[in-house]
N, C-alpha and C positions, 0 to 999 in steps of 0.2 A: 425055559422052553426045552423040551427034550431034543436030543440030537437028531432024531428022525423027522422032526417038524422043521419046515422052512420058515424063515422070517419073511414077512410081507415087506417087499421093497417099497420105499416111499413113493407115493403117487400111484401105486397099483391097486390099493384097496378101493379107492373111489371108482376106478374102472371096473373092478370086480362087482361092486355093488350095483353100478349102473347097468352092467350087462345082465346081472342076475334079475333085476327088476324088468329089463326089456324082455327077457326070455319067459319069465314066470308070471309077470304081472305083479299086482300089489301083494306085499308080504310084510309081516311084522319083523322086527329086528332079529328075533331068535330064528325065524325061518330064513332070513337072509344069511345069517351066520352059518346055519347048518348046510344050506345049499352051497355056499362058498367052500366049506370044508369037504362036502361030497364031491364037488367038481374037481377039487385039488387031490382027490383020492386020499383025503385025510392027511395030506402033507402039510397043511396049514391048520393051525388051531387058533380060532378067534375068541377073544374074551370081550366082555362088555366094555372094558376100559379102552379097547382098540376100536370096536365097531361103532359104538354110539357117538363118540365125538365126530367120526367120519360122516355118520348119518345127519347129525346136526349141521355140520358144515355144508353138506350137499343141499340140505333143506334151505339154509340161509342163502346159498348161492342161487337157488331157484331151480336146481337140477332135479330135485325130487320134491314131492309134497306129502304131507302126512295127514292121516285121518284116524280118529279113534273108532274102533269097531269091536264086535264080539269075535274072539278067536274060536278055533275048532273046539277047544275045551271050555267054551262059555265064559272066558275071562275077557275083560276089556284089554285091548292091545292096540298099540299105535301101528297102523299099516302105512307103508311107504309105497309110493308109485312114481314112475318116471314122468316128468313133464316134457313138453315139446323142447324146451331149452335143454333138458337133460338128454334127450335123444340127439340133439345137435352136438352137445358136449361129448357124448359117447362116440359119435362118429369121428369127431376131431381127435379125441384121445386114442381111438383105435388106429387111425391113420398114423399118428405120431409113434405109437408103440410098435407098429409094424415096420415103420422106417427105422426105428432104433434097433429092432431085432435084426433087420437085414444088415445094418451097419456092423453090429457086433458079430454077426455070423461071418461077414467078410473078413474080419480080423481073426476069428477063431478057425476058419477053414484052413486045412493044410494047403500050402502053396509050395510049388517047386522052388528050390533054392536057386538064386541067380548063378549063372556059370561064370 
């Protein structure tokens, strides 16, 4: 991975996928990957070896469902969409990530030295 690209931290890719599907609706895997890259302002580069296992796992867990359809370029593609369970999971994970970010911010924020 090039130095200007960020590594996707463990546990964040699922959140990114769920949020992408919540915002944009059903997408094929390539569309999910491109949208995540766009949203990150191309600081993240996803490859199929990273994305597809995450999609399979989310599908097995019931957070997303898949359906074969024709893509924009007339090819058969597997489209993924968020399930009700996925919406609940997204809400839970979003709360947890916000709490974690607040906690880390408290440690990184400059504090006056004790006198």
